[in-house]
TILO-874448 format. One record per residue: z, x, y of N, C-alpha, C, O in turn; residue in three letters. Coordinates in steps of 0.02 Angstrom, whole numbers, padded with zeros to 5 digits, always signed. Example, Ala and Ser with C-alpha at 12.3 -4.5 7.8 and 13.67 -1.06 7.14 Angstrom:
<nodes>
+00390+00660-00284+00390+00615-00225+00390+00660-00165+00423+00712-00166ALA;+00354+00642-00112+00357+00684-00053+00394+00645+00002+00402+00670+00057SER;
</nodes>
This chain:
<nodes>
+03194+00619+01455+03152+00617+01514+03078+00626+01494+03059+00674+01462UNK;+03040+00579+01514+02969+00581+01497+02933+00633+01540+02946+00643+01599UNK;+02887+00666+01506+02843+00714+01541+02773+00688+01542+02749+00662+01491UNK;+02741+00693+01597+02670+00670+01602+02624+00714+01564+02626+00776+01569UNK;+02580+00683+01523+02532+00722+01483+02490+00769+01527+02468+00751+01582UNK;+02481+00829+01501+02442+00878+01538+02367+00862+01536+02340+00852+01482UNK;+02335+00860+01592+02263+00847+01594+02226+00909+01573+02250+00965+01578UNK;+02162+00896+01550+02120+00953+01532+02102+00992+01595+02089+00965+01648UNK;+02102+01058+01585+02083+01099+01642+02006+01099+01645+01972+01079+01598UNK;+01980+01121+01702+01908+01126+01709+01876+01170+01658+01823+01154+01631UNK;+01910+01227+01643+01882+01271+01592+01878+01238+01524+01828+01245+01489UNK;+01931+01203+01507+01932+01169+01441+01878+01117+01437+01847+01110+01384UNK;+01864+01079+01491+01813+01030+01491+01744+01064+01483+01700+01039+01447UNK;+01735+01119+01517+01671+01154+01511+01661+01181+01441+01604+01182+01417UNK;+01714+01204+01409+01710+01229+01341+01691+01172+01295+01648+01180+01251UNK;+01723+01113+01304+01708+01057+01260+01636+01033+01269+01602+01015+01220UNK;+01611+01033+01331+01541+01015+01343+01493+01064+01311+01442+01045+01284UNK;+01512+01127+01314+01470+01179+01284+01467+01172+01207+01415+01182+01176UNK;+01523+01156+01178+01527+01146+01105+01484+01087+01085+01448+01089+01035UNK;+01488+01032+01124+01448+00972+01108+01373+00988+01116+01332+00966+01076UNK;+01356+01027+01168+01287+01046+01177+01260+01087+01119+01204+01077+01097UNK;+01302+01132+01094+01283+01174+01036+01271+01130+00974+01222+01139+00937UNK;+01318+01084+00964+01312+01039+00905+01248+00997+00908+01212+00988+00859UNK;+01234+00971+00970+01174+00931+00977+01110+00973+00966+01062+00949+00936UNK;+01112+01036+00989+01053+01080+00979+01044+01092+00904+00987+01101+00881UNK;+01099+01093+00867+01092+01104+00795+01071+01040+00759+01030+01043+00713UNK;+01098+00985+00778+01087+00922+00743+01021+00887+00758+00991+00857+00714UNK;+01000+00891+00822+00940+00853+00842+00878+00873+00805+00842+00828+00783UNK;+00863+00937+00795+00804+00955+00754+00810+00929+00682+00760+00909+00651UNK;+00872+00930+00656+00881+00904+00587+00867+00829+00584+00835+00804+00538UNK;+00891+00794+00635+00878+00721+00638+00805+00707+00647+00777+00662+00616UNK;+00773+00748+00691+00699+00736+00701+00661+00753+00638+00612+00719+00621UNK;+00683+00805+00601+00650+00819+00539+00658+00763+00487+00612+00748+00450UNK;+00718+00734+00486+00731+00679+00440+00688+00618+00458+00663+00583+00414UNK;+00680+00605+00522+00636+00549+00542+00564+00561+00522+00530+00516+00497UNK;+00541+00623+00533+00472+00639+00516+00461+00636+00439+00408+00615+00416UNK;+00512+00657+00402+00508+00650+00328+00502+00579+00308+00465+00562+00261UNK;+00539+00535+00342+00533+00464+00328+00464+00436+00343+00436+00397+00305UNK;+00436+00458+00400+00370+00435+00418+00319+00461+00368+00273+00425+00349UNK;+00327+00523+00346+00280+00551+00296+00284+00513+00231+00232+00500+00200UNK;+00345+00495+00210+00350+00455+00147+00317+00387+00153+00282+00364+00108UNK;+00328+00356+00212+00294+00291+00223+00218+00297+00224+00182+00253+00200UNK;+00195+00351+00253+00122+00362+00255+00094+00371+00184+00041+00344+00168UNK;+00128+00409+00143+00105+00419+00073+00106+00351+00036+00062+00337-00004UNK;+00156+00310+00050+00157+00243+00018+00097+00202+00040+00066+00167+00000UNK;+00079+00207+00105+00020+00171+00130-00043+00195+00093-00084+00155+00071UNK;-00049+00261+00088-00109+00288+00055-00113+00268-00017-00168+00255-00042UNK;-00057+00265-00052-00057+00245-00123-00081+00172-00127-00122+00155-00170UNK;-00054+00129-00083-00073+00057-00084-00151+00050-00070-00184+00008-00100UNK;-00176+00090-00025-00247+00085-00009-00287+00108-00069-00337+00076-00086UNK;-00267+00163-00102-00305+00188-00159-00302+00139-00218-00352+00132-00254UNK;-00248+00106-00229-00243+00057-00284-00288-00003-00268-00322-00028-00313UNK;-00289-00027-00205-00331-00081-00186-00406-00063-00192-00447-00103-00213UNK;-00421-00001-00173-00490+00024-00180-00513+00022-00252-00569+00001-00267UNK;-00470+00044-00298-00485+00043-00369-00496-00029-00393-00542-00043-00430UNK;-00453-00074-00371-00458-00144-00390-00526-00173-00368-00557-00211-00405UNK;-00547-00155-00309-00613-00177-00284-00668-00153-00333-00710-00193-00355UNK;-00667-00090-00350-00717-00063-00396-00717-00098-00465-00769-00109-00495UNK;-00655-00115-00487-00650-00149-00552-00684-00218-00550-00712-00240-00600UNK;-00682-00251-00492-00710-00316-00484-00787-00314-00473-00821-00365-00481UNK;-00812-00256-00455-00883-00251-00438-00920-00203-00485-00960-00162-00463UNK;-00906-00209-00548-00938-00172-00600-00937-00096-00586-00986-00060-00593UNK;-00879-00074-00567-00867-00002-00552-00898+00023-00488-00888+00082-00472UNK;-00934-00017-00452-00963+00004-00388-00909+00009-00337-00873-00040-00327UNK;-00901+00065-00303-00847+00075-00257-00859+00037-00193-00915+00015-00179UNK;-00807+00029-00155-00809-00009-00092-00854+00026-00040-00848+00086-00030UNK;-00899-00012-00008-00938+00019+00045-00896+00031+00107-00844-00001+00117UNK;-00917+00076+00148-00883+00086+00213-00899+00027+00259-00854+00001+00293UNK;-00963+00008+00261-00982-00045+00309-01048-00076+00289-01092-00044+00260UNK;-01053-00141+00305-01118-00175+00308-01133-00187+00381-01102-00229+00414UNK;-01180-00150+00407-01197-00155+00479-01271-00163+00494-01290-00182+00549UNK;-01315-00148+00442-01386-00153+00455-01412-00225+00449-01380-00268+00419UNK;-01469-00236+00479-01497-00304+00479-01512-00329+00408-01507-00389+00394UNK;-01530-00282+00365-01544-00301+00296-01482-00326+00260-01488-00364+00212UNK;-01424-00305+00283-01361-00326+00251-01331-00386+00283-01307-00430+00248UNK;-01332-00391+00350-01296-00445+00385-01339-00489+00427-01315-00539+00455UNK;-01404-00473+00432-01446-00514+00476-01425-00508+00546-01425-00452+00573UNK;-01407-00562+00578-01384-00561+00649-01309-00567+00654-01282-00576+00709UNK;-01275-00563+00597-01201-00570+00598-01166-00509+00622-01198-00459+00641UNK;-01099-00512+00621-01056-00456+00643-01055-00402+00590-01055-00418+00531UNK;-01055-00338+00610-01044-00284+00560-00975-00295+00527-00926-00315+00558UNK;-00975-00280+00462-00915-00286+00423-00895-00215+00399-00936-00178+00373UNK;-00831-00197+00409-00806-00131+00388-00756-00142+00333-00737-00198+00317UNK;-00735-00085+00304-00689-00090+00248-00623-00124+00270-00590-00156+00229UNK;-00605-00118+00333-00542-00145+00358-00550-00215+00390-00500-00249+00399UNK;-00611-00236+00406-00622-00300+00438-00682-00299+00485-00727-00259+00475UNK;-00682-00343+00537-00737-00346+00584-00709-00340+00654-00652-00360+00668UNK;-00750-00312+00698-00729-00306+00770-00726-00374+00803-00686-00385+00848UNK;-00769-00421+00781-00776-00483+00819-00812-00471+00883-00866-00441+00883UNK;-00784-00492+00939-00813-00483+01005-00758-00470+01055-00699-00472+01038UNK;-00776-00458+01117-00730-00444+01169-00680-00502+01179-00624-00492+01202UNK;-00700-00561+01161-00657-00619+01170-00631-00647+01105-00596-00698+01104UNK;-00647-00614+01050-00628-00638+00984-00585-00586+00949-00599-00526+00952UNK;-00532-00609+00915-00485-00564+00881-00522-00528+00824-00570-00553+00795UNK;-00498-00467+00809-00523-00432+00751-00506-00473+00688-00449-00497+00681UNK;-00554-00480+00644-00544-00521+00584-00534-00476+00524-00581-00450+00494UNK;-00472-00468+00507-00452-00427+00450-00477-00459+00384-00496-00423+00338UNK;-00476-00524+00380-00489-00557+00316-00558-00545+00290-00570-00553+00230UNK;-00605-00525+00332-00672-00510+00309-00682-00439+00284-00736-00422+00260UNK;-00631-00399+00291-00637-00330+00267-00644-00326+00191-00618-00369+00155UNK;-00679-00277+00167-00691-00273+00095-00626-00264+00054-00622-00286-00003UNK;-00577-00232+00084-00515-00218+00048-00463-00274+00056-00411-00274+00023UNK;-00476-00321+00100-00427-00373+00115-00401-00413+00054-00341-00425+00049UNK;-00446-00433+00008-00421-00475-00048-00373-00435-00093-00338-00464-00135UNK;-00370-00371-00087-00329-00329-00132-00266-00302-00099-00230-00263-00129UNK;-00255-00323-00037-00198-00297+00000-00151-00354+00017-00172-00411+00029UNK;-00087-00338+00019-00037-00388+00040-00016-00378+00111+00041-00393+00129UNK;-00062-00353+00153-00044-00339+00224-00105-00356+00266-00161-00363+00241UNK;-00093-00363+00330-00147-00373+00377-00145-00320+00431-00095-00286+00442UNK;-00203-00314+00466-00208-00267+00521-00157-00286+00575-00159-00340+00604UNK;-00111-00239+00587-00060-00252+00637-00025-00189+00652-00033-00140+00616UNK;+00015-00188+00705+00055-00129+00719+00106-00120+00663+00135-00169+00639UNK;+00116-00059+00644+00163-00040+00591+00144-00069+00522+00188-00079+00480UNK;+00080-00082+00513+00059-00108+00448+00039-00051+00401+00043+00007+00419UNK;+00017-00068+00340-00005-00018+00292-00068+00018+00317-00085+00071+00290UNK;-00102-00008+00365-00163+00022+00391-00149+00074+00447-00194+00106+00473UNK;-00087+00080+00465-00069+00123+00522-00020+00177+00500+00033+00162+00473UNK;-00039+00240+00513+00005+00296+00499+00068+00293+00543+00060+00286+00604UNK;+00127+00297+00516+00188+00295+00558+00191+00352+00608+00225+00345+00659UNK;+00158+00406+00596+00159+00463+00641+00104+00458+00694+00099+00501+00738UNK;+00063+00407+00690+00009+00395+00741+00012+00322+00758-00036+00286+00744UNK;+00065+00298+00788+00074+00226+00802+00029+00202+00858+00001+00243+00895UNK;+00022+00138+00865-00015+00107+00918+00012+00130+00985+00073+00128+00997UNK;-00033+00150+01028-00013+00177+01093-00020+00251+01099-00016+00278+01154UNK;-00030+00287+01041-00038+00358+01044-00111+00380+01040-00126+00439+01038UNK;-00156+00331+01038-00228+00345+01035-00265+00289+01070-00238+00236+01083UNK;-00329+00303+01085-00371+00251+01114-00405+00214+01056-00436+00246+01014UNK;-00398+00149+01053-00425+00114+00993-00501+00111+00993-00533+00116+01045UNK;-00529+00103+00933-00602+00098+00923-00628+00041+00966-00599-00013+00969UNK;-00683+00054+01000-00719+00003+01038-00677-00027+01094-00697-00077+01123UNK;-00620+00002+01110-00578-00022+01165-00542-00086+01150-00518-00118+01197UNK;-00534-00106+01086-00501-00168+01071-00426-00162+01078-00397-00107+01075UNK;-00394-00219+01088-00322-00219+01098-00283-00230+01035-00224-00247+01038UNK;-00314-00222+00979-00281-00227+00913-00294-00165+00872-00343-00130+00882UNK;-00249-00151+00826-00263-00093+00781-00318-00108+00732-00328-00165+00712UNK;-00354-00057+00712-00399-00062+00653-00366-00019+00599-00332-00046+00556UNK;-00376+00046+00600-00340+00089+00553-00338+00160+00580-00384+00182+00616UNK;-00286+00196+00564-00284+00268+00579-00296+00309+00515-00282+00369+00512UNK;-00321+00275+00464-00344+00310+00403-00419+00305+00396-00448+00252+00411UNK;-00450+00359+00375-00522+00362+00368-00543+00357+00293-00509+00383+00249UNK;-00599+00322+00282-00626+00313+00215-00684+00362+00204-00724+00373+00250UNK;-00688+00391+00144-00739+00440+00129-00805+00406+00109-00829+00416+00054UNK;-00832+00368+00155-00896+00337+00144-00954+00386+00138-01005+00372+00107UNK;-00944+00446+00170-00998+00495+00169-01017+00513+00099-01077+00523+00085UNK;-00969+00517+00053-00986+00531-00015-00990+00466-00058-01034+00459-00100UNK;-00945+00421-00046-00939+00363-00091-00991+00310-00080-01012+00278-00129UNK;-01013+00297-00019-01063+00246-00007-01109+00271+00050-01107+00243+00105UNK;-01151+00322+00037-01191+00353+00090-01238+00306+00128-01246+00312+00188UNK;-01269+00260+00092-01317+00214+00125-01280+00160+00165-01312+00123+00203UNK;-01216+00155+00158-01176+00106+00194-01123+00138+00238-01067+00112+00247UNK;-01142+00197+00266-01098+00233+00312-01134+00243+00379-01175+00288+00386UNK;-01119+00202+00427-01154+00207+00492-01142+00275+00524-01088+00304+00518UNK;-01195+00299+00558-01192+00364+00588-01223+00417+00547-01249+00466+00573UNK;-01220+00410+00479-01245+00461+00435-01297+00435+00387-01331+00475+00355UNK;-01306+00371+00381-01351+00340+00331-01424+00365+00336-01459+00371+00286UNK;-01446+00380+00398-01515+00401+00405-01527+00471+00373-01583+00487+00352UNK;-01473+00512+00370-01480+00579+00341-01464+00579+00267-01492+00618+00229UNK;-01418+00535+00245-01393+00540+00177-01401+00476+00136-01376+00471+00080UNK;-01437+00428+00165-01442+00362+00133-01475+00362+00065-01468+00313+00029UNK;-01511+00414+00047-01544+00418-00019-01495+00443-00072-01512+00444-00131UNK;-01436+00464-00053-01388+00485-00102-01358+00427-00140-01357+00371-00112UNK;-01334+00435-00201-01312+00378-00241-01246+00348-00213-01202+00383-00188UNK;-01243+00281-00219-01183+00243-00205-01140+00250-00269-01160+00230-00323UNK;-01080+00279-00261-01043+00299-00320-01011+00240-00358-00997+00187-00331UNK;-01001+00254-00421-00964+00208-00465-00900+00244-00487-00898+00306-00487UNK;-00848+00206-00505-00784+00235-00521-00791+00286-00579-00764+00341-00576UNK;-00829+00267-00631-00833+00311-00688-00874+00374-00676-00873+00420-00717UNK;-00911+00376-00621-00952+00434-00606-00916+00487-00565-00941+00543-00557UNK;-00858+00471-00539-00823+00516-00495-00793+00575-00534-00755+00567-00581UNK;-00811+00635-00511-00785+00695-00543-00718+00713-00515-00706+00705-00455UNK;-00676+00737-00556-00609+00759-00538-00576+00711-00488-00563+00729-00430UNK;-00563+00650-00510-00536+00599-00465-00469+00619-00434-00452+00595-00380UNK;-00432+00662-00467-00367+00681-00439-00377+00727-00377-00329+00738-00340UNK;-00437+00753-00367-00449+00797-00311-00490+00764-00255-00489+00787-00198UNK;-00527+00711-00270-00570+00680-00222-00531+00638-00172-00491+00595-00192UNK;-00540+00651-00108-00509+00610-00055-00547+00544-00048-00608+00544-00039UNK;-00511+00489-00053-00540+00422-00039-00523+00402+00032-00566+00380+00071UNK;-00458+00409+00049-00434+00396+00116-00393+00459+00138-00368+00496+00097UNK;-00386+00468+00203-00342+00520+00229-00326+00504+00302-00358+00463+00334UNK;-00275+00539+00327-00257+00533+00398-00319+00559+00438-00346+00613+00424UNK;-00340+00519+00488-00397+00537+00527-00385+00526+00601-00342+00487+00621UNK;-00425+00561+00642-00425+00554+00714-00488+00588+00741-00511+00639+00714UNK;-00516+00558+00795-00573+00592+00827-00546+00643+00875-00504+00627+00917UNK;-00569+00705+00872-00541+00760+00913-00572+00760+00984-00608+00806+01003UNK;-00556+00706+01021-00578+00701+01090-00516+00688+01131-00461+00677+01105UNK;-00525+00691+01197-00469+00677+01243-00486+00618+01288-00537+00622+01323UNK;-00448+00563+01290-00390+00554+01245-00412+00540+01174-00468+00518+01161UNK;-00367+00554+01127-00384+00549+01056-00402+00477+01038-00374+00430+01067UNK;-00447+00469+00993-00469+00403+00970-00461+00400+00894-00471+00449+00858UNK;-00442+00340+00870-00439+00330+00799-00508+00322+00768-00554+00302+00803UNK;-00515+00337+00705-00579+00327+00669-00561+00307+00599-00513+00333+00571UNK;-00600+00261+00571-00589+00239+00502-00640+00272+00455-00653+00246+00401UNK;-00668+00329+00476-00716+00366+00436-00691+00437+00426-00675+00472+00474UNK;-00687+00458+00362-00667+00525+00346-00729+00570+00341-00766+00566+00292UNK;-00740+00612+00390-00797+00657+00390-00782+00723+00357-00727+00749+00367UNK;-00829+00752+00319-00817+00814+00284-00824+00875+00330-00847+00869+00387UNK;-00804+00934+00304-00811+00994+00346-00882+01019+00353-00896+01060+00397UNK;-00929+00995+00309-00998+01013+00315-01042+00953+00310-01026+00907+00272UNK;-01098+00951+00347-01142+00893+00350-01210+00913+00324-01230+00970+00332UNK;-01245+00865+00294-01310+00875+00266-01362+00859+00319-01361+00804+00346UNK;-01409+00908+00335-01458+00894+00388-01526+00875+00359-01576+00873+00395UNK;-01529+00861+00295-01589+00847+00261-01617+00905+00221-01659+00895+00177UNK;-01594+00965+00236-01619+01024+00201-01563+01069+00177-01569+01103+00126UNK;-01508+01069+00213-01451+01115+00195-01387+01088+00227-01389+01044+00270UNK;-01332+01116+00204-01267+01100+00233-01255+01141+00295-01267+01201+00295UNK;-01231+01108+00347-01215+01142+00410-01141+01126+00429-01114+01075+00410UNK;-01112+01171+00465-01042+01161+00486-01035+01099+00530-01074+01088+00576UNK;-00984+01059+00514-00968+01002+00554-00916+01024+00608-00858+01039+00592UNK;-00938+01025+00671-00892+01047+00724-00841+00994+00743-00793+01008+00779UNK;-00851+00934+00719-00805+00879+00735-00785+00840+00672-00801+00781+00665UNK;-00750+00874+00627-00722+00838+00570-00667+00791+00592-00651+00789+00651UNK;-00639+00753+00545-00592+00700+00567-00525+00701+00530-00483+00658+00543UNK;-00513+00747+00486-00449+00750+00449-00394+00772+00499-00399+00824+00531UNK;-00342+00731+00504-00288+00744+00553-00224+00768+00519-00195+00733+00476UNK;-00204+00826+00537-00141+00856+00509-00082+00839+00556-00053+00884+00588UNK;-00066+00776+00561-00020+00753+00612+00053+00753+00590+00097+00742+00631UNK;+00067+00764+00528+00136+00766+00503+00166+00835+00507+00132+00884+00497UNK;+00232+00839+00521+00267+00900+00519+00238+00955+00562+00239+01013+00543UNK;+00212+00936+00618+00184+00986+00665+00241+01020+00703+00291+00988+00719UNK;+00233+01084+00717+00284+01119+00754+00256+01185+00781+00197+01200+00771UNK;+00298+01223+00814+00276+01285+00843+00245+01332+00791+00194+01366+00804UNK;+00276+01333+00734+00252+01377+00681+00227+01339+00620+00222+01366+00565UNK;+00211+01277+00629+00187+01234+00576+00125+01197+00598+00129+01156+00643UNK;+00068+01211+00569+00004+01178+00591-00001+01106+00570-00047+01071+00591UNK;+00045+01082+00528+00047+01011+00512+00024+00997+00439+00007+01042+00401UNK;+00024+00932+00423+00005+00909+00356-00031+00843+00362-00022+00806+00410UNK;-00073+00828+00313-00113+00766+00312-00100+00728+00249-00093+00758+00196UNK;-00096+00663+00254-00093+00620+00195-00163+00613+00165-00211+00600+00201UNK;-00168+00622+00101-00233+00612+00068-00222+00566+00009-00178+00579-00033UNK;-00261+00512+00005-00257+00465-00052-00319+00480-00098-00376+00484-00074UNK;-00306+00488-00161-00357+00515-00207-00387+00458-00248-00361+00403-00249UNK;-00443+00475-00283-00479+00427-00323-00441+00409-00387-00460+00361-00421UNK;-00388+00446-00404-00348+00427-00464-00292+00381-00445-00252+00363-00488UNK;-00287+00359-00381-00237+00312-00360-00177+00345-00330-00134+00310-00302UNK;-00172+00410-00333-00115+00444-00306-00124+00463-00232-00179+00460-00206UNK;-00070+00482-00201-00071+00504-00131-00030+00567-00124+00026+00571-00151UNK;-00054+00616-00090-00020+00681-00082-00026+00706-00011-00076+00694+00022UNK;+00024+00740+00010+00024+00774+00074-00006+00845+00066+00012+00880+00018UNK;-00050+00864+00111-00081+00931+00108-00062+00967+00173-00081+00945+00227UNK;-00024+01023+00165-00007+01064+00223-00066+01106+00243-00101+01135+00201UNK;-00078+01109+00308-00137+01143+00335-00127+01219+00335-00073+01244+00348UNK;-00181+01253+00320-00187+01324+00335-00207+01328+00409-00250+01288+00428UNK;-00180+01371+00449-00201+01375+00519-00276+01380+00530-00302+01356+00580UNK;-00311+01411+00483-00383+01421+00490-00422+01356+00482-00481+01352+00499UNK;-00390+01303+00455-00423+01239+00445-00427+01199+00509-00469+01155+00514UNK;-00384+01213+00557-00378+01174+00618-00435+01194+00666-00437+01251+00689UNK;-00480+01148+00682-00531+01163+00731-00515+01139+00801-00543+01164+00850UNK;-00471+01089+00806-00453+01060+00870-00377+01057+00874-00347+01009+00850UNK;-00346+01108+00904-00275+01116+00905-00238+01059+00939-00184+01039+00917UNK;-00266+01032+00993-00231+00980+01032-00219+00918+00990-00168+00884+00999UNK;-00265+00902+00945-00259+00843+00904-00245+00859+00831-00242+00814+00790UNK;-00236+00923+00814-00222+00946+00745-00274+00920+00697-00258+00897+00642UNK;-00339+00922+00717-00392+00896+00676-00433+00955+00647-00446+01005+00680UNK;-00451+00946+00585-00495+00994+00550-00514+00967+00484-00531+00908+00478UNK;-00512+01009+00431-00529+00987+00363-00485+01027+00315-00458+01080+00332UNK;-00478+01000+00254-00443+01037+00202-00493+01086+00172-00534+01068+00130UNK;-00488+01148+00194-00536+01198+00175-00598+01196+00216-00605+01154+00260UNK;-00644+01241+00203-00707+01245+00241-00768+01220+00203-00822+01217+00231UNK;-00758+01201+00139-00814+01177+00099-00800+01104+00077-00743+01081+00076UNK;-00854+01068+00060-00849+00999+00040-00821+00989-00029-00787+00940-00042UNK;-00834+01035-00072-00812+01032-00141-00742+01063-00146-00732+01119-00122UNK;-00693+01030-00177-00697+00969-00218-00672+00907-00185-00676+00853-00215UNK;-00645+00912-00123-00608+00857-00095-00651+00803-00058-00631+00744-00054UNK;-00706+00823-00031-00746+00777+00011-00810+00756-00025-00824+00697-00034UNK;-00850+00805-00045-00913+00792-00081-00916+00838-00140-00940+00895-00134UNK;-00891+00816-00199-00884+00861-00254-00950+00887-00285-00950+00938-00320UNK;-01005+00850-00273-01069+00873-00298-01112+00906-00244-01173+00907-00249UNK;-01080+00932-00191-01118+00961-00136-01170+01012-00156-01224+01015-00127UNK;-01154+01052-00206-01200+01105-00228-01266+01078-00257-01315+01115-00262UNK;-01266+01015-00276-01324+00986-00308-01369+00948-00260-01422+00924-00280UNK;-01351+00942-00198-01390+00905-00148-01455+00945-00134-01454+01005-00122UNK;-01509+00908-00136-01575+00940-00122-01614+00894-00073-01670+00910-00053UNK;
</nodes>
């Protein structure tokens, strides 16, 4: 004689649901951590590719490093400003990646999920530069030190500083060429310029209240985050933030340390 299978009781169902909820609570943070680790690894790969391309540019131009921008009339006349990543074009014209200084040395173009975009800061999580509908880059270039006279916004204060050559760079394994960057405003905006923790006012170094290094990786309740840094030796490393480095908590923006030497401006003590 067949007996009908016994159905789960309400208590048994509730216990099963509770067990599943506990397992999810345990596994989801692990899965989220694994995804962020993957994004961090991809970001480091992007930084390494940018650093290698930057070195190749210097090798082709008699060791002169890549400028951040040609934007002054003496450089471009009445043409469009050219940046390391490309040109803005116009409101009706697409951004032209091919004119960027680094373009001939890269096997990628400006696009969503490209080597120019940090996987932890994808398109849609920030307001793009100049309001354009295409990505430029979420990595900043250290033009402040590397090409002072070709760094818009700062050239009037530091334009008399030397445009660096590869062989002149001190401690290349410590100097940041590119890094994760973001403008600490609301809503957050991307920036392709890596600003240092201290700025030269013509007479002395003063604190930069709006640096641009973004510690957007591995952020959590008890973790201030980490930033990808691509170095002048071609390597890329993640730097975990000290809480004191973060000046803008909402965007996790600050600087690696409070001084320019050695990562941003290694000869800062010699500026006069």
